[in-house]
Structures are given as C-alpha cells and as structure tokens.
Biotite code that builds the C-alpha atoms (Angstrom):
import biotite.structure as struc

atoms = struc.array([
    struc.Atom([0.223, 0.323, -0.156], chain_id="A", res_id=1, res_name="MET", atom_name="CA", element="C"),
    struc.Atom([1.344, 3.615, -1.011], chain_id="A", res_id=2, res_name="ALA", atom_name="CA", element="C"),
    struc.Atom([2.092, 6.425, 1.765], chain_id="A", res_id=3, res_name="GLY", atom_name="CA", element="C"),
    struc.Atom([1.004, 9.300, 1.601], chain_id="A", res_id=4, res_name="ARG", atom_name="CA", element="C"),
    struc.Atom([2.217, 12.018, -0.801], chain_id="A", res_id=5, res_name="PRO", atom_name="CA", element="C"),
    struc.Atom([4.151, 14.114, -0.166], chain_id="A", res_id=6, res_name="TYR", atom_name="CA", element="C"),
    struc.Atom([3.831, 17.739, -1.890], chain_id="A", res_id=7, res_name="LEU", atom_name="CA", element="C"),
    struc.Atom([6.508, 20.624, -1.706], chain_id="A", res_id=8, res_name="TYR", atom_name="CA", element="C"),
    struc.Atom([6.354, 23.814, -3.615], chain_id="A", res_id=9, res_name="HIS", atom_name="CA", element="C"),
    struc.Atom([8.574, 27.129, -4.273], chain_id="A", res_id=10, res_name="TYR", atom_name="CA", element="C"),
    struc.Atom([7.059, 30.251, -6.212], chain_id="A", res_id=11, res_name="ALA", atom_name="CA", element="C"),
    struc.Atom([9.459, 33.542, -6.801], chain_id="A", res_id=12, res_name="ALA", atom_name="CA", element="C"),
    struc.Atom([9.198, 36.358, -9.535], chain_id="A", res_id=13, res_name="ALA", atom_name="CA", element="C"),
    struc.Atom([12.317, 36.035, -11.600], chain_id="A", res_id=14, res_name="LEU", atom_name="CA", element="C"),
    struc.Atom([13.863, 38.688, -13.479], chain_id="A", res_id=15, res_name="ALA", atom_name="CA", element="C"),
    struc.Atom([14.160, 36.511, -16.809], chain_id="A", res_id=16, res_name="LYS", atom_name="CA", element="C"),
    struc.Atom([11.454, 36.728, -19.802], chain_id="A", res_id=17, res_name="SER", atom_name="CA", element="C"),
    struc.Atom([8.611, 34.438, -19.961], chain_id="A", res_id=18, res_name="HIS", atom_name="CA", element="C"),
    struc.Atom([9.972, 32.354, -22.808], chain_id="A", res_id=19, res_name="LYS", atom_name="CA", element="C"),
    struc.Atom([13.564, 31.904, -21.449], chain_id="A", res_id=20, res_name="LEU", atom_name="CA", element="C"),
    struc.Atom([11.639, 30.702, -18.243], chain_id="A", res_id=21, res_name="CYS", atom_name="CA", element="C"),
    struc.Atom([10.175, 27.558, -20.538], chain_id="A", res_id=22, res_name="LEU", atom_name="CA", element="C"),
    struc.Atom([13.026, 27.202, -22.755], chain_id="A", res_id=23, res_name="ALA", atom_name="CA", element="C"),
    struc.Atom([15.395, 26.826, -18.859], chain_id="A", res_id=24, res_name="ILE", atom_name="CA", element="C"),
    struc.Atom([12.406, 24.490, -17.687], chain_id="A", res_id=25, res_name="THR", atom_name="CA", element="C"),
    struc.Atom([12.161, 22.162, -20.516], chain_id="A", res_id=26, res_name="ARG", atom_name="CA", element="C"),
    struc.Atom([16.051, 21.971, -20.258], chain_id="A", res_id=27, res_name="LYS", atom_name="CA", element="C"),
    struc.Atom([16.169, 21.156, -16.685], chain_id="A", res_id=28, res_name="GLU", atom_name="CA", element="C"),
    struc.Atom([13.910, 18.381, -16.940], chain_id="A", res_id=29, res_name="LEU", atom_name="CA", element="C"),
    struc.Atom([15.478, 16.982, -19.660], chain_id="A", res_id=30, res_name="HIS", atom_name="CA", element="C"),
    struc.Atom([18.787, 16.922, -17.364], chain_id="A", res_id=31, res_name="THR", atom_name="CA", element="C"),
    struc.Atom([17.507, 15.535, -14.970], chain_id="A", res_id=32, res_name="ALA", atom_name="CA", element="C"),
    struc.Atom([15.796, 12.503, -17.095], chain_id="A", res_id=33, res_name="ASP", atom_name="CA", element="C"),
    struc.Atom([11.884, 13.506, -16.315], chain_id="A", res_id=34, res_name="PHE", atom_name="CA", element="C"),
    struc.Atom([9.670, 12.276, -18.701], chain_id="A", res_id=35, res_name="GLU", atom_name="CA", element="C"),
    struc.Atom([7.091, 14.847, -19.820], chain_id="A", res_id=36, res_name="SER", atom_name="CA", element="C"),
    struc.Atom([3.902, 13.459, -20.606], chain_id="A", res_id=37, res_name="SER", atom_name="CA", element="C"),
    struc.Atom([2.520, 16.461, -22.240], chain_id="A", res_id=38, res_name="SER", atom_name="CA", element="C"),
    struc.Atom([3.150, 18.432, -25.372], chain_id="A", res_id=39, res_name="LYS", atom_name="CA", element="C"),
    struc.Atom([5.074, 22.339, -24.028], chain_id="A", res_id=40, res_name="ALA", atom_name="CA", element="C"),
    struc.Atom([2.351, 24.560, -23.780], chain_id="A", res_id=41, res_name="SER", atom_name="CA", element="C"),
    struc.Atom([2.509, 28.129, -23.270], chain_id="A", res_id=42, res_name="ALA", atom_name="CA", element="C"),
    struc.Atom([2.493, 28.271, -19.000], chain_id="A", res_id=43, res_name="TRP", atom_name="CA", element="C"),
    struc.Atom([3.260, 25.046, -17.712], chain_id="A", res_id=44, res_name="GLU", atom_name="CA", element="C"),
    struc.Atom([5.711, 22.180, -17.739], chain_id="A", res_id=45, res_name="GLN", atom_name="CA", element="C"),
    struc.Atom([4.384, 18.498, -16.243], chain_id="A", res_id=46, res_name="PHE", atom_name="CA", element="C"),
    struc.Atom([6.936, 15.482, -16.190], chain_id="A", res_id=47, res_name="ALA", atom_name="CA", element="C"),
    struc.Atom([7.801, 12.335, -13.865], chain_id="A", res_id=48, res_name="PHE", atom_name="CA", element="C"),
    struc.Atom([10.388, 10.167, -12.736], chain_id="A", res_id=49, res_name="ASN", atom_name="CA", element="C"),
    struc.Atom([10.058, 6.781, -11.256], chain_id="A", res_id=50, res_name="ALA", atom_name="CA", element="C"),
    struc.Atom([8.921, 8.476, -8.061], chain_id="A", res_id=51, res_name="ASP", atom_name="CA", element="C"),
    struc.Atom([8.911, 11.884, -8.332], chain_id="A", res_id=52, res_name="THR", atom_name="CA", element="C"),
    struc.Atom([5.493, 14.369, -10.208], chain_id="A", res_id=53, res_name="LEU", atom_name="CA", element="C"),
    struc.Atom([6.948, 17.595, -11.398], chain_id="A", res_id=54, res_name="VAL", atom_name="CA", element="C"),
    struc.Atom([4.798, 21.020, -12.410], chain_id="A", res_id=55, res_name="LEU", atom_name="CA", element="C"),
    struc.Atom([6.594, 23.663, -13.241], chain_id="A", res_id=56, res_name="VAL", atom_name="CA", element="C"),
    struc.Atom([4.383, 27.137, -13.598], chain_id="A", res_id=57, res_name="THR", atom_name="CA", element="C"),
    struc.Atom([5.992, 30.199, -15.603], chain_id="A", res_id=58, res_name="CYS", atom_name="CA", element="C"),
    struc.Atom([3.488, 33.149, -15.870], chain_id="A", res_id=59, res_name="VAL", atom_name="CA", element="C"),
    struc.Atom([4.868, 36.241, -17.147], chain_id="A", res_id=60, res_name="PRO", atom_name="CA", element="C"),
    struc.Atom([4.197, 39.207, -15.254], chain_id="A", res_id=61, res_name="LEU", atom_name="CA", element="C"),
    struc.Atom([6.106, 41.500, -18.022], chain_id="A", res_id=62, res_name="SER", atom_name="CA", element="C"),
    struc.Atom([8.448, 41.358, -21.002], chain_id="A", res_id=63, res_name="SER", atom_name="CA", element="C"),
    struc.Atom([11.792, 40.820, -18.772], chain_id="A", res_id=64, res_name="ASN", atom_name="CA", element="C"),
    struc.Atom([9.974, 38.868, -15.147], chain_id="A", res_id=65, res_name="LYS", atom_name="CA", element="C"),
    struc.Atom([7.914, 36.294, -14.427], chain_id="A", res_id=66, res_name="THR", atom_name="CA", element="C"),
    struc.Atom([6.248, 33.999, -11.707], chain_id="A", res_id=67, res_name="TYR", atom_name="CA", element="C"),
    struc.Atom([7.496, 30.671, -11.449], chain_id="A", res_id=68, res_name="VAL", atom_name="CA", element="C"),
    struc.Atom([5.961, 28.280, -9.336], chain_id="A", res_id=69, res_name="HIS", atom_name="CA", element="C"),
    struc.Atom([7.615, 24.397, -8.852], chain_id="A", res_id=70, res_name="VAL", atom_name="CA", element="C"),
    struc.Atom([5.690, 21.595, -7.185], chain_id="A", res_id=71, res_name="LEU", atom_name="CA", element="C"),
    struc.Atom([6.845, 18.324, -7.368], chain_id="A", res_id=72, res_name="ALA", atom_name="CA", element="C"),
    struc.Atom([4.868, 15.248, -5.407], chain_id="A", res_id=73, res_name="THR", atom_name="CA", element="C"),
    struc.Atom([6.017, 11.788, -4.233], chain_id="A", res_id=74, res_name="SER", atom_name="CA", element="C"),
    struc.Atom([5.222, 9.196, -1.601], chain_id="A", res_id=75, res_name="ASN", atom_name="CA", element="C"),
    struc.Atom([8.621, 9.476, -0.476], chain_id="A", res_id=76, res_name="GLY", atom_name="CA", element="C"),
    struc.Atom([9.069, 13.210, 1.169], chain_id="A", res_id=77, res_name="ASN", atom_name="CA", element="C"),
    struc.Atom([12.957, 12.872, 0.107], chain_id="A", res_id=78, res_name="ALA", atom_name="CA", element="C"),
    struc.Atom([12.077, 13.116, -3.353], chain_id="A", res_id=79, res_name="ALA", atom_name="CA", element="C"),
    struc.Atom([9.507, 16.015, -3.499], chain_id="A", res_id=80, res_name="ALA", atom_name="CA", element="C"),
    struc.Atom([11.745, 17.673, -1.207], chain_id="A", res_id=81, res_name="LYS", atom_name="CA", element="C"),
    struc.Atom([14.988, 17.620, -3.574], chain_id="A", res_id=82, res_name="LYS", atom_name="CA", element="C"),
    struc.Atom([13.160, 17.925, -7.243], chain_id="A", res_id=83, res_name="TRP", atom_name="CA", element="C"),
    struc.Atom([11.317, 20.786, -5.664], chain_id="A", res_id=84, res_name="ALA", atom_name="CA", element="C"),
    struc.Atom([14.451, 22.779, -4.774], chain_id="A", res_id=85, res_name="ALA", atom_name="CA", element="C"),
    struc.Atom([16.695, 21.362, -7.752], chain_id="A", res_id=86, res_name="HIS", atom_name="CA", element="C"),
    struc.Atom([14.202, 22.944, -10.186], chain_id="A", res_id=87, res_name="PHE", atom_name="CA", element="C"),
    struc.Atom([13.818, 26.041, -8.570], chain_id="A", res_id=88, res_name="MET", atom_name="CA", element="C"),
    struc.Atom([17.782, 27.083, -7.343], chain_id="A", res_id=89, res_name="THR", atom_name="CA", element="C"),
    struc.Atom([18.220, 25.536, -11.546], chain_id="A", res_id=90, res_name="LYS", atom_name="CA", element="C"),
    struc.Atom([15.671, 28.302, -12.979], chain_id="A", res_id=91, res_name="ILE", atom_name="CA", element="C"),
    struc.Atom([16.761, 30.934, -10.756], chain_id="A", res_id=92, res_name="LYS", atom_name="CA", element="C"),
    struc.Atom([20.650, 30.734, -11.160], chain_id="A", res_id=93, res_name="ASN", atom_name="CA", element="C"),
    struc.Atom([20.299, 29.500, -14.966], chain_id="A", res_id=94, res_name="SER", atom_name="CA", element="C"),
    struc.Atom([23.025, 31.695, -16.906], chain_id="A", res_id=95, res_name="LYS", atom_name="CA", element="C"),
    struc.Atom([20.873, 30.664, -19.966], chain_id="A", res_id=96, res_name="MET", atom_name="CA", element="C"),
    struc.Atom([20.086, 33.651, -22.891], chain_id="A", res_id=97, res_name="VAL", atom_name="CA", element="C"),
    struc.Atom([17.861, 33.644, -25.727], chain_id="A", res_id=98, res_name="MET", atom_name="CA", element="C"),
    struc.Atom([19.813, 34.084, -29.007], chain_id="A", res_id=99, res_name="ILE", atom_name="CA", element="C"),
    struc.Atom([17.627, 35.837, -31.214], chain_id="A", res_id=100, res_name="ASP", atom_name="CA", element="C"),
])
C-alpha cells in the first residue's frame, strides 16, 4: 500500500522573460531525466521520473519578469523535497540566454 503523498513547492518572481523561463524549465527537466507526458504549453511543464511528479508553471508578469511556481509530489518525502528545490534553484540560477 502506498503512503501518503508529499508535496513541496517553491515560488518566485524572476527577472527573466517568460520564453526564457520555459526554455530553462524544459532543459532542466530533460537534463534530470524526467519524462514529459504532455506537449510544451504556454505556461506549464508537467514531467515525471520513477518516483516524482513535477509541475512547473511560468506566468509572464512583464516582458522581462516571470512568476515561477515549482511543485513536486512523491510518496517519499525526500524525493519531493529534493526535486522541488532542485528545479527552482536551477531555474533561478541559470545563465541561459535567448538568441534571436
């Protein structure tokens, strides 16, 4: 019998464009070997690995500011906590830039 699911989330308004936040999110999910079960959408990315589901929502606030909300859920506390923090840190600290 599965245990109760754990949920961790982080949210922040970042000085990055909406398009850039989405690109960073897709890259980081892929790098961490998360599998996406949905096509890229305008605001969110949903992906999973063997034990964790992750949803990253990127909402444009202005041309160079985006609200990012990372949710991770798992039957294990450690996995949910790890991945929520991991993806928020990666998105915040990314040096990626968009090239026109």
